[in-house]
C-alpha positions as CSV (number, residue, x, y, z in Angstrom):
1,X,-66.4,28.3,4.5
2,X,-64.9,25.1,3.9
3,X,-63.1,24.6,0.5
4,X,-64.2,22.1,-2.1
5,X,-61.9,19.1,-2.6
6,X,-61.2,20.3,-6.2
7,X,-59.9,23.8,-4.8
8,X,-57.9,22.2,-2.1
9,X,-56.1,20.1,-4.7
10,X,-55.5,23.1,-6.9
11,X,-54.0,24.8,-3.8
12,X,-51.8,21.7,-3.2
13,X,-50.7,21.8,-6.7
14,X,-49.5,25.5,-6.3
15,X,-47.7,24.6,-3.1
16,X,-46.0,21.7,-4.8
17,X,-45.0,23.8,-7.6
18,X,-43.3,26.3,-5.4
19,X,-41.4,23.3,-3.7
20,X,-40.9,21.3,-6.8
21,X,-42.0,18.3,-4.8
22,X,-44.3,15.3,-5.3
23,X,-46.9,13.7,-3.0
24,X,-47.7,10.0,-3.1
25,X,-50.5,8.0,-1.0
26,X,-50.1,4.3,-0.3
27,X,-52.3,1.8,1.4
28,X,-51.1,-0.4,4.1
29,X,-50.0,-3.0,1.5
30,X,-47.9,-0.5,-0.4
31,X,-50.3,0.2,-3.3
32,X,-50.5,3.5,-5.1
33,X,-53.7,5.3,-4.0
34,X,-53.0,8.8,-5.2
35,X,-50.4,11.0,-6.6
36,X,-50.2,14.8,-6.7
37,X,-47.8,17.1,-8.4
38,X,-47.9,20.5,-10.3
39,X,-47.1,18.8,-13.7
40,X,-47.3,15.3,-14.8
41,X,-44.0,15.5,-16.6
42,X,-42.3,15.1,-13.2
43,X,-43.7,11.6,-13.0
44,X,-41.5,8.7,-14.3
45,X,-44.7,6.9,-15.6
46,X,-48.0,8.2,-16.5
47,X,-50.6,8.0,-13.7
48,X,-52.6,5.2,-15.3
49,X,-49.5,3.1,-15.7
50,X,-48.9,3.0,-11.8
51,X,-52.1,3.8,-10.0
52,X,-53.3,0.8,-8.0
53,X,-50.1,-1.2,-8.4
54,X,-47.9,-2.4,-5.9
55,X,-44.8,-0.1,-5.2
56,X,-42.3,-3.0,-6.1
57,X,-43.9,-3.1,-9.6
58,X,-42.9,0.5,-10.1
59,X,-39.7,1.4,-8.1
60,X,-36.4,-0.5,-7.8
61,X,-36.3,-3.1,-5.2
62,X,-34.0,-1.1,-2.8
63,X,-36.4,2.0,-2.8
64,X,-39.4,-0.2,-2.6
65,X,-38.3,-1.9,0.3
66,X,-37.3,1.5,2.2
67,X,-41.0,2.9,1.3
68,X,-42.5,-0.4,2.7
69,X,-40.5,-0.2,5.9
70,X,-41.5,3.4,6.3
71,X,-45.2,2.6,5.7
72,X,-45.2,-0.1,8.4
73,X,-43.2,2.4,10.9
74,X,-45.9,5.1,10.4
75,X,-48.7,2.7,10.7
76,X,-47.2,1.1,14.0
77,X,-46.3,4.3,15.6
78,X,-48.6,6.9,14.2
79,X,-45.6,9.3,13.9
80,X,-44.1,10.8,11.0
81,X,-40.9,9.1,9.2
82,X,-38.2,10.2,7.0
83,X,-35.6,8.5,4.8
84,X,-33.4,9.3,1.8
85,X,-32.7,7.3,-1.3
86,X,-30.9,7.7,-4.6
87,X,-32.3,6.9,-8.1
88,X,-31.2,7.0,-11.7
89,X,-33.1,9.7,-13.4
90,X,-32.3,9.8,-17.2
91,X,-28.4,9.8,-17.5
92,X,-27.8,11.0,-13.8
93,X,-27.9,9.9,-10.5
94,X,-30.3,11.9,-8.4
95,X,-31.0,11.9,-4.5
96,X,-34.5,12.3,-2.9
97,X,-35.9,12.7,0.6
98,X,-39.2,11.0,1.5
99,X,-41.3,12.3,4.5
100,X,-44.2,10.0,5.6
101,X,-47.1,10.6,7.7
102,X,-50.8,9.4,8.4
103,X,-53.5,10.7,6.3
104,X,-56.5,11.8,8.6
105,X,-59.7,10.1,7.7
106,X,-58.1,8.1,5.0
107,X,-56.8,4.6,4.9
108,X,-53.2,5.4,3.7
109,X,-49.7,6.9,4.4
110,X,-48.7,9.9,2.4
111,X,-45.1,10.8,1.2
112,X,-43.8,14.1,0.4
113,X,-40.9,13.4,-2.0
114,X,-38.1,16.2,-2.5
115,X,-35.2,16.2,-4.8
116,X,-32.2,17.0,-2.7
117,X,-29.7,16.4,-5.3
118,X,-28.2,19.9,-4.9
119,X,-27.9,19.8,-1.3
120,X,-26.2,16.4,-1.3
121,X,-23.9,17.6,-3.9
122,X,-23.0,20.5,-1.8
123,X,-22.6,18.3,1.4
124,X,-20.4,15.9,-0.5
125,X,-18.2,18.8,-1.8
126,X,-17.7,20.3,1.7
127,X,-16.7,16.7,3.0
128,X,-14.5,16.3,0.1
129,X,-12.9,19.7,0.6
130,X,-12.4,19.0,4.3
131,X,-10.8,15.5,3.4
132,X,-8.5,17.1,0.9
133,X,-7.4,19.7,3.3
134,X,-6.5,17.0,5.9
135,X,-4.6,15.0,3.0
136,X,-2.8,18.2,2.0
137,X,-1.4,18.6,5.6
138,X,-0.6,14.8,5.6
139,X,1.0,15.0,2.3
140,X,3.4,17.9,3.3
141,X,4.6,15.7,6.1
142,X,4.9,12.7,4.0
143,X,6.8,14.7,1.3
144,X,9.3,15.9,4.0
145,X,10.0,12.6,5.6
146,X,10.2,10.7,2.3
147,X,12.3,13.2,0.4
148,X,15.1,13.1,3.0
149,X,15.7,9.2,2.7
150,X,15.2,9.4,-0.9
151,X,18.1,12.0,-1.2
152,X,20.3,9.5,0.6
153,X,19.2,6.7,-1.6
154,X,19.9,8.7,-5.1
155,X,23.2,9.8,-3.7
156,X,24.3,6.2,-3.1
157,X,22.9,4.9,-6.2
158,X,25.0,7.6,-8.0
159,X,28.0,6.5,-6.1
160,X,27.3,2.9,-6.9
161,X,27.0,3.6,-10.4
162,X,30.3,5.6,-10.8
163,X,32.0,2.6,-9.0
164,X,30.4,0.2,-11.6
165,X,31.9,2.2,-14.4
166,X,35.3,2.1,-13.1
167,X,35.1,-1.8,-12.6
168,X,33.9,-2.1,-16.1
169,X,36.7,-0.1,-17.5
170,X,39.1,-2.3,-15.4
171,X,37.6,-5.5,-16.9
172,X,37.7,-4.3,-20.4
173,X,40.3,-6.2,-22.4
174,X,40.3,-9.3,-20.2
175,X,38.3,-12.1,-22.1
176,X,38.6,-14.5,-19.2
177,X,36.6,-12.3,-17.0
178,X,33.8,-11.8,-19.6
179,X,31.0,-13.6,-17.3
180,X,31.7,-11.0,-14.5
181,X,31.5,-8.2,-17.0
182,X,28.1,-9.7,-18.2
183,X,27.1,-9.8,-14.5
184,X,28.1,-6.2,-14.0
185,X,25.9,-5.2,-17.0
186,X,23.0,-6.9,-15.4
187,X,23.7,-5.0,-12.1
188,X,23.9,-1.8,-14.0
189,X,20.4,-2.5,-15.4
190,X,18.9,-3.1,-12.2
191,X,20.6,0.0,-10.8
192,X,18.9,2.3,-13.5
193,X,15.7,0.7,-12.6
194,X,16.1,1.6,-8.9
195,X,16.9,5.1,-10.0
196,X,13.8,5.3,-12.0
197,X,12.0,3.8,-9.1
198,X,13.3,6.6,-6.7
199,X,12.3,9.4,-9.3
200,X,8.8,8.0,-9.3
201,X,8.4,8.0,-5.7
202,X,9.4,11.4,-5.7
203,X,7.0,12.4,-8.4
204,X,4.2,10.5,-6.8
205,X,4.6,12.5,-3.5
206,X,4.8,15.7,-5.2
207,X,1.6,14.8,-7.3
208,X,-0.2,13.8,-4.2
209,X,0.7,17.1,-2.5
210,X,-0.2,19.2,-5.7
211,X,-3.4,17.3,-6.0
212,X,-4.5,17.7,-2.4
213,X,-3.7,21.4,-2.3
214,X,-5.6,22.1,-5.3
215,X,-2.5,23.6,-7.1
216,X,-2.3,23.9,-10.9
217,X,0.7,22.1,-12.0
218,X,0.9,24.4,-15.1
219,X,1.9,23.3,-18.7
220,X,4.8,20.7,-18.8
221,X,7.8,21.8,-20.8
222,X,9.5,18.2,-20.7
223,X,9.2,15.6,-23.6
224,X,8.0,12.2,-22.9
225,X,8.6,9.0,-25.0
226,X,5.2,7.4,-24.7
227,X,6.6,3.9,-25.7
228,X,9.3,3.8,-23.1
229,X,6.9,4.9,-20.2
230,X,4.4,2.4,-21.2
231,X,7.1,-0.4,-21.3
232,X,8.4,0.5,-18.0
233,X,5.0,0.4,-16.6
234,X,4.1,-2.9,-18.1
235,X,7.3,-4.2,-16.5
236,X,6.3,-3.0,-13.1
237,X,2.8,-4.4,-13.3
238,X,3.7,-7.8,-14.5
239,X,3.8,-9.3,-11.1
240,X,0.1,-8.3,-10.6
241,X,-1.0,-9.0,-14.2
242,X,0.6,-12.5,-15.1
243,X,-1.8,-14.6,-12.6
244,X,-4.9,-12.9,-14.0
245,X,-4.4,-12.2,-17.9
246,X,-2.2,-12.2,-20.7
247,X,-0.7,-8.9,-21.5
248,X,-1.0,-7.8,-25.2
249,X,0.3,-4.5,-26.4
250,X,0.9,-2.8,-29.7
251,X,2.8,0.5,-30.1
252,X,2.9,2.4,-33.5
253,X,5.6,4.9,-34.0
254,X,4.4,8.2,-32.3
255,X,6.0,11.5,-31.8
256,X,6.9,12.6,-28.1
257,X,4.3,14.2,-26.0
258,X,4.5,17.2,-23.8
259,X,4.9,16.3,-20.1
260,X,6.9,14.2,-17.7
261,X,7.8,10.9,-18.6
262,X,7.8,9.5,-15.2
263,X,4.3,11.0,-14.4
264,X,3.0,9.4,-17.6
265,X,4.3,6.1,-16.6
266,X,2.7,6.5,-13.2
267,X,-0.8,6.9,-15.2
268,X,-0.2,4.0,-17.3
269,X,1.0,2.0,-14.2
270,X,-2.2,2.8,-12.4
271,X,-4.3,1.9,-15.5
272,X,-2.8,-1.3,-15.9
273,X,-3.1,-2.3,-12.3
274,X,-6.7,-1.3,-12.2
275,X,-7.1,-3.4,-15.3
276,X,-5.5,-6.3,-13.5
277,X,-7.7,-6.0,-10.4
278,X,-10.9,-6.2,-12.6
279,X,-9.9,-9.8,-13.5
280,X,-9.9,-12.5,-10.9
281,X,-6.9,-14.7,-10.4
282,X,-6.7,-18.2,-11.8
283,X,-7.4,-18.1,-15.5
284,X,-4.8,-15.9,-17.2
285,X,-5.3,-17.8,-20.6
286,X,-8.9,-16.8,-20.8
287,X,-8.4,-13.0,-20.0
288,X,-6.4,-10.1,-21.7
289,X,-5.2,-6.8,-20.8
290,X,-4.3,-4.9,-24.0
291,X,-2.4,-1.4,-24.3
292,X,-2.5,0.3,-27.7
293,X,-0.7,3.4,-28.9
294,X,-1.3,5.2,-32.1
295,X,-1.2,8.8,-33.5
296,X,-4.5,10.5,-34.5
297,X,-5.3,13.8,-35.6
298,X,-2.1,15.5,-34.2
299,X,-2.5,13.6,-31.0
300,X,-1.3,10.4,-29.4
301,X,-3.9,8.0,-28.2
302,X,-3.2,5.4,-25.7
303,X,-5.8,2.9,-24.8
304,X,-5.7,0.2,-21.8
305,X,-8.3,-2.3,-22.3
306,X,-9.3,-5.2,-20.1
307,X,-11.7,-8.2,-20.1
308,X,-12.7,-7.8,-16.6
309,X,-16.1,-7.4,-14.8
310,X,-16.7,-3.8,-16.1
311,X,-18.1,-0.7,-14.2
312,X,-21.6,-0.3,-13.3
313,X,-23.2,2.7,-15.2
314,X,-23.9,4.7,-11.9
315,X,-20.3,4.3,-10.9
316,X,-18.9,5.1,-14.4
317,X,-19.8,8.8,-13.9
318,X,-18.0,9.2,-10.7
319,X,-14.9,7.1,-11.6
320,X,-12.6,10.2,-11.4
321,X,-14.0,11.8,-8.2
322,X,-11.5,12.0,-5.3
323,X,-12.1,9.2,-2.6
324,X,-14.7,7.3,-4.8
325,X,-14.0,3.6,-4.9
326,X,-15.9,0.5,-5.4
327,X,-13.4,-1.7,-3.7
328,X,-13.9,-2.9,-0.1
329,X,-12.9,-0.6,2.8
330,X,-9.1,-0.7,3.4
331,X,-8.3,-1.9,-0.2
332,X,-8.7,1.2,-2.2
333,X,-8.2,4.9,-1.3
334,X,-10.3,6.3,-4.4
335,X,-7.4,8.5,-5.3
336,X,-5.5,6.6,-8.0
337,X,-7.7,7.5,-11.0
338,X,-8.4,11.0,-9.6
339,X,-4.7,11.8,-9.5
340,X,-4.2,10.1,-13.0
341,X,-6.9,12.3,-14.3
342,X,-5.2,15.5,-12.8
343,X,-1.9,14.6,-14.3
344,X,-3.3,14.1,-17.9
345,X,-5.2,17.3,-17.6
346,X,-2.2,19.1,-16.5
347,X,-0.3,17.8,-19.6
348,X,-3.1,19.2,-21.8
349,X,-4.7,16.0,-22.5
350,X,-8.0,13.9,-21.8
351,X,-8.6,10.8,-19.9
352,X,-12.0,9.1,-20.6
353,X,-13.4,5.6,-19.9
354,X,-15.8,3.4,-21.5
355,X,-17.2,0.0,-19.9
356,X,-19.7,-2.7,-20.1
357,X,-20.7,-4.9,-17.2
358,X,-19.3,-8.3,-17.8
359,X,-17.4,-7.5,-20.8
360,X,-14.6,-5.1,-19.6
361,X,-13.3,-1.6,-19.6
362,X,-11.4,0.8,-21.8
363,X,-9.5,3.8,-20.4
364,X,-8.5,6.2,-23.2
365,X,-5.6,8.9,-22.8
366,X,-5.3,11.6,-25.6
367,X,-2.1,13.6,-25.4
368,X,-0.9,16.6,-27.5
369,X,2.4,16.1,-29.3
370,X,5.4,18.4,-28.6
């Protein structure tokens, strides 16, 4: 005995409840003809708000365009079609699949829409795990190849430093050679910066290796001078900053923090370079990059602010994910902020971000004191 339309709809609602899916029907022009779901709470808008309206009035432009293309393909070929899309739902980004097919004895195309966020998350996690494993193998080779020449460089720098010390002692007490002594002091400062650079390179390679292999660095036993780490990072970032913005920084007296000063400098340098790259070149007088350091509730707070283009809300939640980048292909690896986040967490701290598109971004580092 044929079932009534009402009983068929009830059966459809039961099936949709089991699959947590939605069914929409559109006419050839893209207008909503019907919607089925086991609960109206799953609909973004009440039925009366979208029924009969064109899809472009309800969905975002990109999803509406994908749906219209699918409708045209189904009508032209008479065969099912499928596509995937993402949408902002509440405060999170979710993924959906849409399977389309002709509706027998009806004038429209039906879409079965399923939430595949969990599946997509698993796929991305597996892909990320594969990439991290490959990166770990690469990092091990890089560490070996880089550490050997770094050893030669460090040894030679130490030898040069000893030679400069002997020359300075020989020049002491000879006023007529004072200009040469001044020049030697400048060389000694440059030599110290070179030594700091070699230490940073070694730490960067080590951090990349630890990060890629997923190892825990454990609590740091060193004491880091925040002001010194920030000042060193600003000096290194200035060639990139000076053509884009004015550098403004204010550092209050704060106690040392637990952790490696070199690695902390690596975090600051990355945040400063990110701030610089968020600002176009050519108008440094109209933009600022600001660094603030203060003590607050037993912690040291470091903020790096910029007046750049800001970060879109859908990207802000993924900003610390490995390999995630909004830069063009070949420009960024998507590892800088992820490594910074790992370093700060290993130091027992927090790294957060706030951003407004068109106004700028603020990265905030909270670190425990020693």
